[in-house]
Each structure stands twice: as C-alpha cells, then as structure tokens.
MILUMSE-75867 format. One line per 10 residues: number of its first residue (from 0); their letters; for each residue x, y, z of N, C-alpha, C. Coordinates in pm, whole numbers, plus 50000, padded with zeros to 5 digits. Each point is the difference from the previous one (the first is absolute). Layout:
MILUMSE-75867
NUM) a) X:Y:Z:X:Y:Z:X:Y:Z  ...
end
This chain:
MILUMSE-75867
0) xxxxxxxxxx) 47306:50471:49928:50012:49861:50047:50095:49996:50118  49958:49937:50108:50085:49993:50118:50107:49894:49981  50120:50037:50035:50109:49904:50004:50054:50000:50141  50100:49920:50024:50055:49987:50134:50146:50040:49997  50045:50075:50099:50140:50040:50009:50066:49923:50113  50123:49954:49976:50075:49936:50108:50143:50049:49996  50062:50001:50115:50138:50046:50013:50089:49878:50009  50096:49990:49906:50095:49891:49999:50131:50053:50057  50050:49933:50097:50118:50051:50069:50089:49886:50041  50124:49998:49947:50096:49901:50045:50067:50052:50126
10) xxxxxxxxxx) 49979:49930:50109:50048:50044:50130:50141:49947:50022  50089:50090:50035:50138:49961:50024:50010:49922:50129  50053:49878:49990:50018:49917:50118:50147:50007:50042  50026:50062:50112:50137:50020:50043:50049:49880:50081  50122:49959:49971:50061:49888:50072:50133:50044:50061  50010:50128:50037:50122:50050:50061:50117:49988:49905  50108:49945:50045:50119:49983:49918:50014:49856:49953  49890:49928:49995:50005:49857:49971:49984:49968:49853  50041:50092:49911:49984:49975:49858:50065:49869:49958  50113:49969:50056:50073:49881:49960:49968:49878:50085
20) xxxxxxxxxx) 49910:50014:50095:49962:49885:50082:49901:49914:49923  50022:49869:50001:49916:49911:49922:49855:50003:50044  49976:50018:50129:49862:50004:50049:49925:50117:49941  50065:50116:49993:49935:50118:49944:49978:49984:49851  50095:49939:49932:49989:49984:49855:49880:49914:49962  49963:49908:50088:49891:49908:49968:49863:50059:50031  49996:50114:50067:49873:50062:50032:49941:50068:49877  49868:50002:49995:49932:50069:49892:49995:50149:50033  50069:50079:49920:50025:50139:50035:49905:50099:49934  49910:49953:49915:49916:50090:49924:49854:49978:50036
30) xxxxxxxxxx) 49930:50107:50031:49862:49987:50042:49914:50104:49930  49878:49964:49963:49906:50092:49940:49896:50040:50103  49985:50130:50023:49900:50050:50093:49891:50070:49921  49875:49965:50019:49891:50058:49923:49895:50061:50091  49942:50112:49958:49884:50057:50067:49903:50042:49891  49873:49989:50027:49897:50014:49897:49905:50114:50029  49954:50067:49896:49894:50099:50010:49941:50018:49861  49882:50062:49994:49937:50023:49871:50061:50121:49932  50005:49994:49866:50060:50110:49926:49942:50003:49859  49986:50119:49942:49957:50014:49862:50124:50021:49913
40) xxxxxxxxxx) 50027:49909:49911:50120:50006:49918:49990:50103:49888  50114:50061:49966:50004:50094:49888:50122:49983:49911  50078:49895:50027:50119:49970:49920:50094:50121:49992  50015:50070:50112:50079:50122:50000:50148:49975:49969  50049:49882:50032:50143:49973:49982:50038:50006:49852  49922:49933:49915:50028:50006:49856:49982:50142:49948  49901:50070:50053:49977:50140:49959:50121:50085:50037  50057:49976:50115:50109:50084:50051:50131:49981:49925  50031:49879:49960:50135:49973:49949:50023:50047:49857  49894:50041:49928:50024:50045:49863:50016:50151:49989
50) xxxxxxxxxx) 50035:50064:50111:50024:50144:50000:50103:50033:50108  50070:50112:49985:50111:50028:50091:49959:50058:50134  49880:50057:50008:49962:50069:50122:49882:49932:50066  49971:50042:50121:49898:49934:50080:49860:50054:49967  49964:49985:49872:49868:50043:49952:49938:49882:49926  49879:49962:50036:49931:49892:49933:49914:50058:49888  50020:49949:49877:49926:50055:49886:49899:49902:49942  49983:49885:50068:49901:49903:49954:50048:49911:49888  50126:50009:49961:50053:49915:49893:50102:49903:50057  50016:49887:49933:50097:49899:50040:50088:49967:49880
60) xxxxxxxxxx) 50118:49941:50023:50090:49972:49887:49935:49911:49895  50019:50036:49873:49954:49913:49891:50088:49876:49999  49943:49885:50031:50085:49883:50022:49971:49884:49906  49931:50024:49891:49974:49891:49905:50131:49942:49949  50013:49869:50011:50118:49925:49955:50126:50025:50083  49990:50081:50105:50119:50029:50079:50039:49880:50087  50129:49979:50009:50053:49887:50075:50023:49876:49917  49961:50003:49875:50016:49882:49914:50147:49962:49989  50027:49872:50020:50137:49950:49992:50079:50009:50128  49940:50056:50105:50070:50015:50129:49939:49904:50101
70) xxxxxxxxxx) 50085:49936:50079:49955:49913:50109:50035:50065:50133  49900:50013:50087:50022:50053:50134:49981:49888:50101  50105:49967:50070:49996:49898:50104:49955:50065:50131  49909:49936:50069:49946:50052:50125:50027:49897:50110  50096:50029:50086:50028:49914:50116:49911:50046:50113  49909:49910:50044:49894:50046:50089:49931:49879:50062  49869:50010:50021:49922:49896:50070:49937:49898:49907  50011:50019:49870:49927:49912:49910:50085:49940:49891  49961:49881:49956:50059:49936:49884:49918:50037:49877  50030:49939:49888:49922:50026:49879:49856:49952:50013
80) xxxxxxxxxx) 49979:49895:50077:49867:49938:50004:49920:50033:50125  50063:50050:50104:49926:50022:50126:50063:50112:50081  49915:50067:50078:50046:50104:50092:49906:50000:50120  50037:49927:50103:49912:49986:50116:49994:50126:50084  50093:50092:49981:50000:50124:50077:49929:50114:49926  50030:50017:49873:49939:50105:49920:50092:50116:49968  50109:50012:50074:50093:50111:49979:50064:49995:49862  50045:49881:49960:50065:49986:49869:49903:50033:49887  49874:49962:50017:49900:50029:49897:49981:50149:49985  49992:50071:50113:49982:50145:49995:50121:50066:49934
90) xxxxxxxxxx) 50119:49962:50043:50122:50056:49941:50003:49977:49850  49968:49878:49959:50002:49966:49857:49898:50081:49921  49886:50029:50063:49895:50074:49930:50045:50141:49962  50089:50058:50079:50049:50133:49969:50096:49999:49882  50043:49881:49963:50090:49985:49886:49921:49977:49871  49915:49894:49998:49941:49964:49871:49850:49975:50002  49929:50043:50104:49855:49991:49997:49946:50093:49890  49897:49956:49929:49948:50079:49889:49941:50133:50046  49955:50007:50124:49942:50124:50051:50100:50081:50081  50079:49934:50083:50086:50071:50094:50149:49994:49964
100) xxxxxxxxxx) 50039:49916:49907:50141:49982:49970:50057:50107:49910  50128:50032:50022:50070:50098:49918:50044:49939:49868  50037:49873:50001:50050:49931:49881:49923:49870:49980  49878:50009:49946:49913:49881:49994:50052:49887:49913  50096:50028:49911:50053:49893:49915:50125:49935:50058  50046:50048:50115:50116:49939:50063:49964:49861:50052  50099:49913:49998:49982:49866:50055:50045:50001:50146  49911:49959:50091:50033:49996:50142:50024:49856:50042  50114:49975:50062:50033:49868:50055:50009:50015:50151  49909:49935:50071:49998:50011:50146:50076:49884:50062
110) xxxxxxxxxx) 50084:50034:50098:50083:49901:50068:49968:50008:50149  49957:49891:50056:49956:49998:50139:50120:49986:50094  50023:50104:50081:50104:49995:50103:49943:50025:50138  49876:50052:50007:49933:50027:50127:49877:49912:50011  49963:49962:50122:49890:49906:50019:49865:50072:50004  49896:49926:50039:49865:50055:50000:49982:50113:50099  50089:50012:50098:49998:50110:50094:50087:50117:49955  50058:49987:49881:50089:50105:49952:50135:49999:50067  50046:49884:50043:50126:49989:50074:50095:49905:49928  50128:50030:50007:50100:49914:49939:50136:50023:50060
120) xxxxxxxxxx) 50091:49907:49978:50136:50011:50052:50091:50066:49898  50114:50043:50046:50101:50056:49911:50041:49897:49895  50015:49876:50042:50040:49896:49906:49899:49983:49887  49872:50008:50034:49896:49984:49899:50003:50113:49898  50024:50121:50047:50005:50113:49908:50125:49991:49913  50113:49965:50058:50123:49987:49922:49986:49888:49897  49937:49890:50038:49978:49890:49905:49917:50046:49881  49900:50084:50026:49916:50052:49892:50080:50092:49909  50085:50084:50059:50086:50088:49919:50094:49917:49913  50056:49896:50058:50090:49911:49925:49928:49936:49883
130) xxxxxxxxxx) 49875:49958:50022:49922:49939:49892:49981:50099:49885  49970:50126:50034:49985:50102:49896:50130:50017:49924  50110:50007:50073:50130:50018:49937:50032:49889:49902  49957:49879:50032:50031:49884:49916:49904:49985:49882  49887:50069:50003:49898:49977:49898:49962:50122:49917  50037:50118:50042:49954:50121:49932:50079:50032:49874  49934:50060:49904:50064:50063:49885:50027:50144:50043  50123:50030:50038:50029:50124:50070:49959:50125:49924  50019:50002:49870:49972:50121:49923:49852:50037:50001  49915:49901:50026:49856:50024:49991:49927:49964:50129
140) xxxxxxxxxx) 50071:50010:50112:49942:49957:50128:50017:50104:50108  49909:49994:50097:50000:50088:50118:49958:49915:50118  50055:50027:50117:49955:49933:50122:49938:50102:50093  49883:49967:50054:49938:50082:50104:49996:49921:50130  50043:50065:50109:49990:49942:50133:49933:50100:50093  49872:49983:50024:49926:50084:50093:50005:49935:50138  50119:49990:50053:50021:49933:50128:50122:50061:50068  50016:49968:50127:50114:50053:50073:50016:49936:50135  50113:50025:50062:50028:49944:50131:50129:50057:50055  50058:49938:50099:50122:50052:50064:50116:50011:49903
150) xxxxxxxxxx) 50089:50091:50027:50121:50018:49920:50075:49867:49993  50029:49956:49879:50063:49870:49983:50094:50006:49880  50128:49978:50025:50100:50014:49894:49983:49895:49892  49961:49878:50037:49983:49894:49899:49887:50035:49903  49889:50051:50054:49889:50039:49914:50039:50119:49912  50070:50097:50057:50045:50114:49920:50096:49957:49890  50090:49907:50031:50095:49953:49900:49929:49931:49884  49902:49914:50032:49925:49932:49895:49924:50100:49914  49942:50101:50065:49926:50103:49928:50093:50080:49910  50115:50040:50052:50095:50079:49922:50054:49923:49879
160) xxxxxxxxxx) 50026:49872:50018:50053:49920:49890:49900:49993:49885  49874:49977:50032:49899:49994:49894:49978:50138:49938  50004:50105:50083:49976:50135:49950:50110:50050:49908  50114:49932:49997:50103:50032:49902:49958:49955:49861  49904:49907:49994:49961:49938:49873:49865:50049:49948  49912:50039:50091:49864:50041:49964:49945:50087:50112  49899:50082:49974:49946:50085:50106:49935:49917:50111  50033:50035:50124:49937:49941:50117:49934:50114:50077  49868:49998:50007:49924:50107:50063:49947:49948:50133  50022:50077:50107:49962:49953:50134:49927:50109:50076
170) xxxxxxxxxx) 49913:49959:50091:49927:50093:50086:50094:50056:50106  49985:50128:50031:50084:50064:50102:49967:49951:50140  49877:49950:50020:49959:49953:50131:49903:50097:50065  49924:49949:50096:49889:50074:50060:50017:50024:50149  50122:50025:50044:50025:50025:50141:50004:50148:50034  49991:50086:49898:50011:50144:50024:50138:50042:50045  50101:49918:49968:50136:50028:50043:50097:49995:49884  50124:49970:50028:50105:50000:49899:49998:49870:49919  49987:50014:49869:50003:49882:49913:50135:49930:50007  50105:50074:50030:50134:49942:50004:50018:49900:50114
180) xxxxxxxxxx) 49905:49994:50091:50009:49906:50111:49930:49868:49971  49950:49983:49877:49927:49878:49964:50059:49938:49874  49963:49878:49975:50039:49931:49877:49874:49941:49935  49993:50001:49867:50105:50039:49905:50000:50148:49963  49924:50084:50071:49991:50142:49963:50137:50070:50004  50091:49949:50082:50132:50063:50012:50101:49949:49898  49962:49904:49917:50092:49949:49898:50034:50112:49901  50128:50025:49979:50043:50117:49924:49952:49999:49856  49994:49883:49936:49965:49994:49859:49850:49989:49975  49923:49980:50105:49855:49990:49985:49941:50139:49976
190) xxxxxxxxxx) 49883:50004:49939:49923:50123:49987:49898:49999:50113  50023:50082:50101:49919:49999:50121:49894:50110:49991  49874:49960:50023:49886:50088:49973:49930:50041:50129  49991:50132:50022:49923:50055:50110:49859:50034:49953  49912:50031:50095:49859:50024:49971:49957:50140:50038  49915:50060:49912:49935:50126:50035:49850:49988:49976  49924:50094:50055:49854:49994:49989:49947:50102:49900  49868:50008:49988:49938:50085:49899:50024:50148:50024  50040:50036:50121:50029:50140:50031:50146:50035:49975  50079:49904:49957:50141:50025:49975:50087:49991:50124
200) xxxxxxxxxx) 49948:49943:50107:50076:49981:50123:50056:49858:50004  50115:49985:50063:50049:49866:50027:49894:49926:50081  49965:49881:49955:49908:49919:50079:50061:49978:50138  49920:50014:50104:50054:49994:50135:50074:49870:50027  49956:49894:49936:50064:49869:50023:50131:49985:49923  50021:50079:49896:50112:49975:49907:50135:50026:50065  50091:49906:49980:50139:50023:50037:50060:50107:49909  50111:50056:50041:50059:50114:49930:50151:49993:50017  50069:50103:49949:50145:50007:50017:50077:49980:49872  50130:49992:50012:50088:49995:49883:49984:49873:49917
210) xxxxxxxxxx) 49944:49896:50058:49982:49875:49925:49876:50003:49910  49913:50100:50016:49882:50013:49914:50044:50068:49871  49976:49930:49887:50045:50051:49870:49891:50074:49924  49875:49963:50021:49890:50057:49922:49872:49989:50081  49904:50088:49972:49873:50004:50073:49886:49973:49903  49898:49929:50048:49882:49969:49919:49878:49996:50091  49880:50011:49944:49879:49993:50082:49993:49866:50076  49964:50010:50128:49991:49878:50080:49888:50002:50102  49923:50108:50004:49887:50009:50093:49870:49986:49923  49915:49908:50045:49869:49979:49938:50009:49976:49849
220) xxxxxxxxxx) 50081:49901:49964:50023:49967:49859:49902:49891:49958  49931:50023:49887:49904:49903:49949:50070:49880:49939  49947:49881:50024:50053:49878:49940:49901:49887:50011  50047:49879:49973:49914:49882:49995:50040:49903:50109  49901:49951:50075:50023:49904:50106:49989:49858:49945  50035:49902:50079:50001:49862:49953:49863:49947:49963  49894:50063:50052:49865:49958:49964:49950:50067:49873  50085:50080:49937:49964:50068:49876:49934:50134:50019  49971:50036:50126:49934:50127:50027:50102:50114:50008  49954:50121:49966:50085:50119:50012:50012:50039:50147
230) xxxxxxxxxx) 50124:50027:50041:50025:50045:50137:50109:50107:49997  50021:50058:50115:50107:50098:50013:50098:49957:50108  50127:50032:49977:50104:49970:50097:50087:50121:50021  50055:50011:50120:50098:50103:50030:50128:49933:50047  50113:50046:49948:50128:49945:50040:50102:50018:49890  50127:49998:50037:50102:50001:49898:49994:49873:49916  49927:49900:50049:49972:49880:49922:49925:50033:49872  49920:50107:50002:49926:50043:49881:50084:50094:49914  50082:50083:50062:50082:50094:49924:50104:49928:49914  50059:49893:50053:50107:49930:49930:49956:49943:49865
240) xxxxxxxxxx) 49888:49924:49991:49962:49946:49869:49960:50107:49899  49956:50117:50046:49973:50108:49905:50127:50042:49928  50112:50003:50072:50127:50032:49937:50047:49886:49910  49989:49876:50048:50040:49886:49917:49921:49996:49870  49869:50022:50009:49915:49998:49880:50033:50118:49908  50039:50113:50058:50036:50116:49919:50130:49975:49923  50092:49927:50059:50122:49963:49928:49966:49914:49880  49907:49904:50019:49955:49918:49887:49934:50087:49893  49923:50097:50042:49933:50094:49909:50104:50072:49914  50105:50053:50065:50103:50075:49929:50079:49908:49906
250) xxxxxxxxxx) 50027:49877:50043:50071:49905:49914:49922:49977:49871  49868:49987:50011:49916:49983:49881:49992:50129:49919  49986:50111:50068:49987:50129:49932:50122:50033:49917  50120:49973:50056:50125:50042:49937:50072:49888:49926  49954:49875:50018:50069:49888:49938:50138:49978:50057  50013:50014:50134:50128:49988:50067:50000:49884:50098  50117:49966:50052:50008:49899:50104:49938:50055:50128  49970:49912:50093:49939:50045:50125:50097:50082:50084  50130:49970:49995:50097:50083:50073:50005:50141:49941  49997:50009:49868:49996:50132:49937:49871:50074:50035
260) xxxxxxxxxx) 49889:49926:50002:49872:50061:50034:49999:50047:50145  50066:49926:50088:50007:50040:50140:50072:50133:50014  50108:50019:49925:50070:50128:50006:49911:50112:49947  49923:49970:49896:49910:50102:49944:49895:50042:50102  49951:49905:50081:49903:50033:50104:50055:50110:50091  50129:49991:50035:50061:50102:50085:50021:50130:49925  50046:49991:49876:50026:50120:49922:49872:50079:49972  49890:49929:49981:49873:50065:49968:49915:50028:50123  50050:49969:50118:49921:50020:50122:49982:50148:50029  49899:50030:50079:49975:50136:50045:50084:50028:50123
270) xxxxxxxxxx) 50037:50124:50019:50075:50038:50122:49911:50075:50098  49869:49981:49989:49909:50063:50095:50030:49951:50140  50023:50091:50094:50033:49955:50136:49886:49919:50062  50035:49894:50070:49903:49925:50079:49995:50064:50138  49883:50048:50041:49986:50064:50130:50033:49900:50110  50094:50034:50085:50051:49914:50106:50069:49876:49943  50046:50009:49875:50074:49889:49941:50140:49987:50056  50050:50107:50060:50132:50002:50063:50109:49958:49901  49983:50044:49875:50096:49964:49896:50132:50072:50024  50108:49927:49996:50132:50060:50014:50063:50023:49863
280) xxxxxxxxxx) 49930:49958:49897:50042:50022:49862:49873:50030:49921  50009:50006:49871:49883:50027:49917:49888:49900:50031  49879:50051:50025:49885:49911:50021:49950:49952:49864  50047:49886:49954:49951:49946:49874:49857:49951:50019  49907:50059:49928:49859:49963:50011:49956:49938:49867  49940:49883:50005:49963:49927:49879:49913:50087:49910  50046:50018:49876:49925:50072:49897:50007:49916:49873  49890:49939:49965:49995:49910:49886:49953:50077:49876  50095:50030:49915:49970:50079:49880:49962:49907:49885  49900:50039:49925:49953:49914:49891:50090:50007:49877
290) xxxxxxxxxx) 50074:50110:49987:50096:50012:49890:50137:50026:50059  50105:49944:49942:50133:50013:50059:50058:50139:49983  50079:50040:50096:50080:50120:49991:50144:49953:49980  50044:49998:49875:50128:49938:49968:50119:50075:50060  49981:50126:50037:50106:50074:50064:50028:49945:50140  49901:49932:50057:50013:49954:50138:50038:49852:50010  50014:49933:49886:50025:49856:50006:50149:49971:49987  50052:49915:50089:50135:49946:49988:49992:49850:50021  50103:49929:49956:49997:49855:50007:50072:49944:50121  50065:50084:50077:50079:49951:50113:49930:50036:50131
300) xxxxx) 49968:49900:50083:49932:50030:50125:50084:50087:50092  49947:50114:50040:50078:50090:50085:49931:50024:50134  49890:49927:50025:49938:50018:50131:50081:49929:50108  50092:49915:49957:50080:49927:50097:50110:50090:50056  50048:49967:50120:50107:50080:50061:50127:49998:49915
end
C-alpha cells in the first residue's frame, strides 16, 4: 500500500542579538517545512527500537496495555478537538495510535501553541508549558515538544522548571547543526532527542552536539495524518515522541513514576555508535526492552548535568 512521506522541519529564525527586543519576541519563530513523495511504509522505527543493534528482525515491542495511567502532553499545532496543520496529529499517533503508537493506552492531551502554518511565538509556547505545570499530575505525566526556535533563556527556564517535576522530551531540531544553539533543545533538564535513519546514520537534518541526550529513529517514520491515513514523516519531530511514548511504556512496565522511567530509558539504552552522530559522550540509543533489567534501574535522574 502506498503511503506518503513528508519532511517536518522547524526552521530556526535568527533575530541577531534581539532576544530581549519586544518586536522580536512577538514574531512567530517556529515554522514547519514539508516536502512530499511516495513511499512504501514498513514501520521500521518500532522494529528498530526493540533491539540494541541496527538490525531489523520484523518484530515490534509488545505494547498491549502499555502506557495505562500515564498522560503525555503534546504542545504543538493541535488542540484536543482540532488540528488544522496535522503535525500534532502525527506526533500523537506515534504515542498512542493502535497501529503506530508505542503506548496505545497512554492518554494524550494536545495543547495548541502553534497555528495552522506551524508557527508560534515564544510567549505562546511558554504559556502552554505553564498550563501543563498547573494541571499535570507530575508522577504520571510527560511533556513532548516537537518544536524549536532561537536560543531563548525564558523558554529554557520554563522548560527546566517543569522538567524538575516531570520528564520533558524535546526535539533536537532539524538544522543539521548544534542543538545547543536552539531552544528548548538546549534546556539542561530537558531530554533532547536526535534522529538517525534505518542505516544507523545520523539523519542529515538532525541537530547534534552535547545538548543531545538520546537518539531515536526519525527518518521515514510511519504514523497517522489528520485525515486518518497512514503517512511517513522525517524529522526530530518524529524521534521525540518515540522517546516520550517509551517512557510511558517503561512506567507501565515497571510500575514506576515517569521520572523514574525516564532514568531507566537511559540506563537501558544501547551504546551503539550513531554514524556521524558526533557524540562527545556515550551515544544513548533508544532500546525499548519488554522486560526490565533491574540492575540498570535507578530512581534518581542522572542524565542531567
């Protein structure tokens, strides 16, 4: 069956040194760039993450009942009732879609911070983070932000404050440059996700560097579009929700809080090198194990500086 592949890319809009200028703050800094072509889907991303090495064995994680009791907030282009862009729907499908989701029993709450063009201001994103902070049950919640823009201390501060309470998973960005030059990917307490492809290479678009904490599939990832049809997307926008959903999976598997599950994701990750990943530390590669390795689990998050 033919599906369609599109590349989702948040383009960094540079405003020089005008971070604190009110005119720059009011500009919509986040943009979605898409390109389309035909593609035959094979759900390789789910196949890849349940093993430590870059070998596809045709199996995907057993996910019956996984994610139950966990809420994943998705700050993106869509609300609970509508998504005029489609990006939020695709991201959400990688979390709890019955066919493509890692944790189909997880509850997804979508919060609209970007408009129909996939654009939003720093204030809109911070307001959405604040709403999550005021409404989430921290022990059983995760936030995913598949978005990015210019380095901004206010956005990083809001991200870091929430990430002290619950896991905040963010896309590394699709500029092919340093994740540390963007926000919220540079927020110290966030879990920043880079992208690799089916060959085990860093996706050419994926940002990299010391701010990238973990790697997940992000090229030609199968998911669900707003019209209900299966499509494929490439971008760290796709890699990020795979990690968020995997944290929910581990929380259900082990009966732990989401912060504890987030640490387990790192402890149980594979150290297979990402080709051209330019890792300056251990290349943590998402490995979703169906049974826990209790020797590798700790309750204190240590991925933070």
